[in-house]
N, C-alpha and C positions, 0 to 999 in steps of 0.2 A: 376461265381457267382451262388448263389442259390436264389430261390424265397422266399421272406419273406412277411408276412402279413403287411398291412398298419399299422404302429405303432400309427397313430393319427386318431381317428374317425372323426375328423373335416376336414381332408385333403382329396383331391381327386377332381373329377369332380363335379362342382357346376353350377347349372342353376339359372339365375336371373328370378324373376317373371315378367310376362308381365303386362301391366296396367290393363287388365281385369282378371287377375289371382285370384283364391281363396287363393293363398299362399302369405302371406305378406312378407315372408323372402326368402332368397336363399334356394334352395333345393339341397341336396347332392344326386347325381346320382350314384346308385350302378349298375354296369354292371356285370352280371355273367361272370365267366372266359371263358365259352364256347360260348359267344355271341359276336355279332358285333353290335356296336352302330352307328347310322346315325344321323348327325346333319344337319338340313336344314339351309342353309346360306342365306345371303341377296340377292345374285344373283337369287336364286330360288324364293325368295319372290317377287322380282320385276318381273321376267319373268312369274310368275304365276298370276300376277295382285293382289297379296296379299293373295291369297287363301292358299298358303303355308306360314308359318311364321318362320322367323329366331328366334333362341333361344339364347339370350345373355348367355354366359357361360364363365367359367374360370377354371383353375386348381389351387386349393388351396394347397400350399406346406405344408408338415408336420412341426410341431414345431421343431426347431433345437435340443432341448433337448431330443426329442423322436426319432430322425432320424439319430443319429451319425453313420457313416459308411454305410448308406443306400442311394441308388440312385434310381431314377425312370426312366424307359425306356418305351417308347411308340412309336408305329408306326402309324402315321396319314397319311391318303391318302386324298388329297384334289381334289375334282372333281369340275371344274369350267369352265365357258365358255371360248372359244378362246378369245384372247386379244382384237380382233376387233369386236367381236359379240355385237350386240345391246342389251342394257338392257331396251329397251322400254317395257312398259306393253302391254299386248294383247289389240287389238281393243275392245272397249266396257267396259274396266275395268277402274276404277277410279284411276288415278295416286296418289291422296292423300291417298287413302286407301292402295294402294300398298306400299307407302313409310312411312306408320305409323311405329314407332319403339319404343322400350323400353326407358324409361328415364335413364337407366343404361349405355347407350352407346351414342356416339355422334349421334345426330338426323340424320336419314337416309335422310330426306327431304333436309338437308343442304349439303349432300354428293352426291346426285344423281339428275340428270335432265333427262327428257325423251329422249333426243338426245344423251346421254352418251353411249359409248361402255364400255366394261369391263375394259380396261386399264385406261380410264379417271376416271371411278368410283373408281378404286383401288388407283389411285394417290390422288384423293380428300379424300378418306377414310383414307389413311395413314396420310395425313396432318391434318385432323380433329382429329384423335386419338391422334396425338402428341400434338395438342393444348388442347384437352380434358384432357390429363394426366398432362400437365403443369398447367391448371386451378385447377385440383383436388389437386395438390401439394401445390399450393398457398392457397387454402381454408383450407387444413390441417395445414398449418403454423399458420393460424389465430385462430385455435381452441385450 
């Protein structure tokens, strides 16, 4: 295949605002072709005591009428703790501050406890996201 420009200016990587953000809406992230982007995840947020913050994000697909015959290819590399590594916050850090999260995702404080290892956190997170998506679908049906 050959590289083509994104046919939809609204499609691509989008970051959701944090509660303290000056941006009320989602922000389209433009990464230059010769750059590498790093996204801080929730494990790093917890293990840093909340000093690093996870960024809620998603990839918005192009509108079907603008993207006939075009596919998107990306190579993501996930760096994460070993499955049995503790996700406890460092001594002296406030667990509530560390577990504060965006309203755009299932609340981190519901998915994490100080004694969780990475695998327990991942299991709770997958279950909560499934429930979160089910709830959003029900709300959309009523609108």
